[in-house]
PABA-94808 format. One record per atom (N, C-alpha, C, CB): residue in one letter; x, y, z. Coordinates in steps of 0.1 Angstrom, whole numbers, plus 5000, padded with zeros to 4 digits. Each point is the difference from the previous one (the first is absolute). Glycine has a CB too. Layout:
N
AXYZ...
***
This chain:
244
M511240193786M500849975012M501449984996M498049915012K502250004978K501449974995K500750134997K499349784991Y500050315002Y500750124996Y500450095012Y498749994978L500450005032L500250085012L501349955007L497550055002L502549815000L501249945006L501350034992L498549825009Y501450174979Y501250034991Y500550145002Y499149834983S499950265018S500450145002S500750025013S498150074987F501449865024F500750015013F501449945000F497750005011L502449894981L501349944999L501050094994L498949774998V500750294991V501050094992V500350125009V499049934978L500150125029L500250115009L501049965011L497750104995G502149785011G500949965010G501549984996G498049885010I502150064977I501349984995I500750144997I499349784990S500050315005S500650134997S500350075012S498750024979C500649975032C500350065013C501349945006C497550055003S502749824994S501149935006S501450044994S498449815006I501550254982I501350044993I500550125006I499249904978P502150105026P500650125007P500150114990P501249865016K498450264988K500150124992K501050105005K497649974994K503150094997K501050105004K499350135004K501749904984S498750145028S499450125005S500450124992S499949905023S499450214978S500350124993S501450065005S497550054996E502749925017E501250055006E501249934994E498850055022T501149814976T501149924994T500350054986T499349805014K499650224979K500250054986K500750134999K497949884994E501750215016E500750135000E501549995003E497850105007K502549815002K501449985004K500849954988K499349955023E500149954969E500649954988E500350114990E498949785004I500150314994I500150114991I501250095004I497549984994I502550055019I501150095005I501349944998I498550095017I501749784986I501249934998I500550004985I499449865020K499650124971K500450004986K500450144995K498349814997E501050295008E500350144997E501450035005E497650075000E502749895012E501450025006E501149944992E498950025022K500849864973K501049934992K500350074987K499349795010I499650274984I500250074988I500650135002I498049894991A501650195019A500550135002A501450015006A497750075003K502749835004K501350005007K501250014990K499049865019P501850254982P501150014990P501149905002P499450244999I501249724991I501249915001I501250085004I499049844983A501650135028A501250075005A501249984990A499249985024T501550134974T501249994991T501149935009T499350214986Q501249685010Q501049935008Q501450014994Q498249845006N502050224983N501350004994N500550134994N499549774995E500150345011E500450134996E500850085010E498050004985L503050085011L500850085009L499950154994L501549805007I498650295003I500250144996I501450045001I497750065009V502950004981V501450045000V500050154997V500849774993V500050315016V500250144998V501550024996V498250065016L502149994972L501350014995L500850105008L499249934977K502150045026K500850095007K500450124990K500949815015N499450154973N500450104990N499049984988N502450005007A496750104991A499049994990A500549984986A498650145014K502649914984K500650004986K500649864997K500550255002S499649675008S500549864997S498949904997S501950055015I497050004980I498849914998I500449894990I498550195004N502249834985N500349904991N500949895006N499850174981D501249875027D500849915007D499249915010D502050164997V497149915009V499249935010V499149894993V500050205015K499449844974K499249914993K500849884995K498550184993S502749845003S500949894995S500349915012S501050154982L499249915030L500349925012L498849915003L501550195009I497349874990I498849925003I499949884990I498850215009K501449824979K499849904989K501149895002K499150174984N502149875019N501149905001N499949925013N501550164988S497749895021S499749935013S498949904998S500850195013G498649804975G498949914998G498750055005G501649825001L498350315002L498850075004L499350074989L501050025023T497850044980T499350074989T499650145005T499149784992W501350325000W499650135002W498650024996W502450094997S496749925012S498550014997S499650134995S499649835017K500750284990K499550134996K500750115008K497849904993M502150225002M500550125007M498850065008M501850054983A498349955030A498950055008A500050155002A500049785012Y501250284987Y500250145002Y501350044992Y498850005023D501150104969D501050034991D500250154997D499649784989T501550275017T500450144997T501550004997T498250105015E502450014981E501450004997E500949975012E499550174983A500049865029A500849985012A499549885009A500550254999S498449694998S499549905008S499349894992S499750165019K500749724983K499349894992K499749885010K501350074979I497449895021I499649895008I499449894991I499550165019G501049724982G499649894991G499449895008G501850064984I497449865009I499549875005I500649894993I497850115006I502849795001I500649894993I499449875006I502150134997K497949774994K499449875004K501249905003K497950044985V501949895026V501049905004V499349865002V501350185012P499449724988P499449865001P499249995013P501949904987E497150015012E499149985012E500849965012E498249934984R501450125028R500649975013R501550045000R498449815003K502050294989K501450045000K500150155003K500649824984R498350245020R500050155002R501150045010R497650004994E502449945018E501050045010E501449984996E498349945017F501949954975F501449984995F500450114991F499649755002W499650294989W500350104990W500050145006W499149854982V500250185028V500150125007V501450025005V497649995007G503049914999G501450015005G501050014989G499349865019K500550064970K501049994989K500050144993K499749754998L499250314999L499950124993L500550125009L498149914987Q501750085026Q500650115008Q501549995000Q497949995015E502649894984E501549985000E500650064987E499749805015S499550214975S500550054987S500550145000S498549844989G501050245021G500450145001G499350094990G502149925008E497050034984E499350084990E498750075005E501049844983F498550125029F498750045004F500150075014F499049814987R500150295014R499850075013R499149925009R500450224989L498749715004L499049925008L499649884991L499250205012V500749684995V499449884994V499049955010V502149954986D496650035010D499049955009D499049924993D500350205014I499049714993I498949924995I498850094996I500749815014N498850174974N499050094994N498649985007N501350004978T498150115026T498650005004T499550144995T500249845020E498550174978E499550134996E500350115010E498149884987E501850095025E500250105011E501450055000E498249895014K502850014985K501450045001K500450084987K500449795013L499150174976L500350074988L499550145000L500049794987A498850235018A499450145001A500850085009A497749914995D502750035016D500750085010D501450044995D498849875018I501950044975I501350034995I499950114989I500749765004I498350234987I499950104990I499650145006I499249824984N500050185026N499650125007N501350075006N497749905005K503250025001K501250055006K500950064989K499849835019E500350114970E500850054989E499450134995E500649774993K498150245006K499450134995K500250115010K498349864987N501850115026N500150105010N501450035004N497849935008T503250024986T501450025003T500450144995T500549754999L500050335009L500450144996L501549994995L498550105017L502349834990L501449994996L500649885005L500250255000S500749684992S500849895005S501450014996S497949865000I503050105008I501450004997I500649875004I500250255004R500649694987R500649875002R501550014997R497849884995K503050075013K501549994998K500549864999K500250225012T500649764977T500549864998T501449985005T498649994980Q501849895020Q501349975005Q501250034991Q498949825013C502350194993C501250014992C501049895005C499650264995F501649745000F501049915005F500550035014F500749964976G499150165028G500550055013G498850005010G501850134989D498349975020D499150015011D498950114998D501849915016C497750094972C498950104997C498849965007C501050044977P498350065029P498749985007P499049954990P500550175018R498749734986R499049944991R498750005008R501749864987Y497350225008Y498750015006Y499050054990Y501150045023S497649964982S499050064992S499150085009S500049814983V499450295012V499150085008V498850054991V501950085016S496949904990S498850044992S499150095009S500149784987I499550335007I499250105007I498750024992I502050125009D496849864998D498850024994D499550145000D499449765006K499550274988K499550144999K499550065013K499349944977K500649985033K499650055014K501250015009K497849894997G503450084997G501250015008G500449885008G499550235002N499949654996N500349885006N501349944993N497649965007V503450015001V501349954995V500249855004V500950245002I499649694988I500449865002I501549994996I497649914996Y503250075013Y501549984997Y500349865002Y500550235008N500449724983N500549865001N501550004999N497849914990G502950075021G501450005000G500549864996G500150185017I500849814974I500549874995I501549985003I498350024982E502550075016E501549985002E500750135002E499949794986Y501150205023Y500850125003Y499250125004Y501749914984V497450075025V499150105005V500049985016V498650024978L501050095029L499949995014L498949905005L500950235002E498049784991E498849925003E499649914988E499250175018K500849704984K499549914990K498549975002K502449904997G497050054992G498649965001G499050124998G500749825015I498150154987I498950094998I499850105012I498949834985H501050305012H499750105010H499050094994H502349985011E496750054997E498950094995E499950125009E498849814989F501050315004F499750125008F499250104991F502149965014T497650154991T499250104993T500750145000T497849875005L502350194983L500550135000L499150105007L501249944978S499450175027S499350115005S499350074989S501550025020E497550074983E499450084990E501050094993E497849995013E503150064994E501050094994E500949924991E499950155020Q500549734984Q500949924992Q499349964987Q501249925020L497650044981L499249964988L499850124990L498949825014K500850294992K499950124992K501250044993K498350085015E502949914992E501350034994E500349904989E500750105022L499049784980L500349904990L499250024988L500649845018N498150194983N499250034989N500550124992N498049905012N502550204995N500550124994N501249974991N499250145019K501749774987K501249964992K499649924988K501350015021L497749904980L499649924989L499350084989L499849815016S499650304987S499350084991S500850114993S498049965013K503350054991K500850114994K500349974985K501150035022K498949854974K500349974986K499249874996K502350115001D497149894987D499349894995D500949884999D498450154987F501349745019F500849885000F500249944986F499349955023S499750074969S500149954986S501150074992S497649945001S502950175004S501050074992S501449955004S498650205000F501549725010F501349945004F500449884991F499650075024K501649904974K500449884993K499649885007K502050124990D497949775003D499749875007D501349955007D498349944982V502850085013V501349955006V501150115000V499449764992Y501250255019Y501250085001Y501249915003Y498750215008N502249774983N500949895001N501250024991N498249855007N502950094996N501249994991N500449855001N500850255004P498949684985P500249855000P501549975002P498149974986K502850135011K501449975001K500550005015K500350114978V498949955031V500350005014V499449875006V500150265001Q500849665005Q499549875006Q499850015015Q501349884982D498050025023D499749985014D499450125006D501949855001L497050204993L499250115006L498649945003L501350184988P498249855024P498749965003P499050094993P500749925023S498150034975S498950084994S499050055011S500249864979T499450265018T498950065009T498850024990T501650115016Y497349824988Y498850024992Y499050095007Y500349774991I499350335002I499050105006I498849994991I501850165009I497049824998I498849984993I498950105005I500649754996H498950324995H498950105004H499150024988H501550115017N497249904985N499050044990N500249914987N500050235009G500249644993G500149914989G501350004992G497650034998K503450045007K501350014994K501149945008K499250214989Q501649705005Q501149945007Q501350064995Q498749785004I502150265005I501350064996I501149915006I499150244998Q501949724995Q501149935005Q501350095000Q499049784992I501650225019I501250095002I501249915004I498650205006R502449794986R501349935004R501150105002R499249804987L500850305005L501150105001L499350145003L501549874983W499050195028W499350115005W500650134995W499549885020N501450124970N500550114993N498950054990N502449935003G497450204997G499050054990G498649975002G501849984984I497849985029I498749975003I499250135003I500749785010P498150244985P499250125003P499950035015P498749954979D501450175025D500050045014D498749955007D501450204994E497549804999E498749965006E500049865004E498850164986L501949755007L500149865004L500949985012L499649934976I501550155024I500949995011I499350055013I502050044984D497250075014D499450065012D499049905006D500250234990I499049705001I499049905005I500749885007I498550064981H502649905013H500749885005H500650045014H500549924977E500150195024E500750055012E499050025011E501850104987Y497049955010Y498950035010Y499649865006Y499350214987V500449705005V499549875005V501149935008V498449974980E502850045015E501149945007E500250065013E501149954978G498750185023G500150075013G499049955010G500950204988I497949775007I498949955009I500549875006I498250124987L502349795004L500549875005L501250015009L499249904979L501650205019L501250025009L499550045014L501450064980N497650035020N499550055013N499349895007N499750224990K499749685003K499349895006K501149895004K497950054987K503349975010K501149915003K499849864993K500450125022L499149894966L499849884992L501249974991L497550045001I503150074995I501249984991I501150095006I498749954979E502550045016E501150095005E500850064988E500249865021
***
């Protein structure tokens, strides 16, 4: 009888102890898995797209002298360079503004996988881009980028009819004509720079196509193919009343 009472007592005590339901255990497992699987967001990285790919050494010096860290090159061709830099915690917005003010970058943005992939994709799909720099006078300053489908992004900066971003699409005939002009001569056969350092106060025109960047300061002795491309794009912008 004593053994029987003892058995009932033990059974009663064990029944009174609260047990975790299988549902609670499953929730705990899920929470633990989520904590392990959740990626740590990058809080201190910026994407930078160089305005002039050939100034990479100067840009890296600028980054270092600013107390920042050049982390890696995310996209690297002769005509296009995209880098990732590290900035102090909670200072991303501040450095986005400061680096944009430097004039060395076409784009500065907070790094995410989606943004980086989108920027690289746009670089790969660019058919032609032209950029004009300032001079001491009233030289028009703007940039224009045309992708392989004929989508155009124009950015008017100074001494132009229309400032800011304007987007439009070339007609099929215009895109075909532009491609014909670009294919007349292999861009790799052109010089990197057409210039006379003795001539002062000349703006630069940068023409980029097929991974090749060409800088033109002096238009004397320029290959006819380059002049033809430049005049054709300029004519499109004139017709759109973006420049004069």
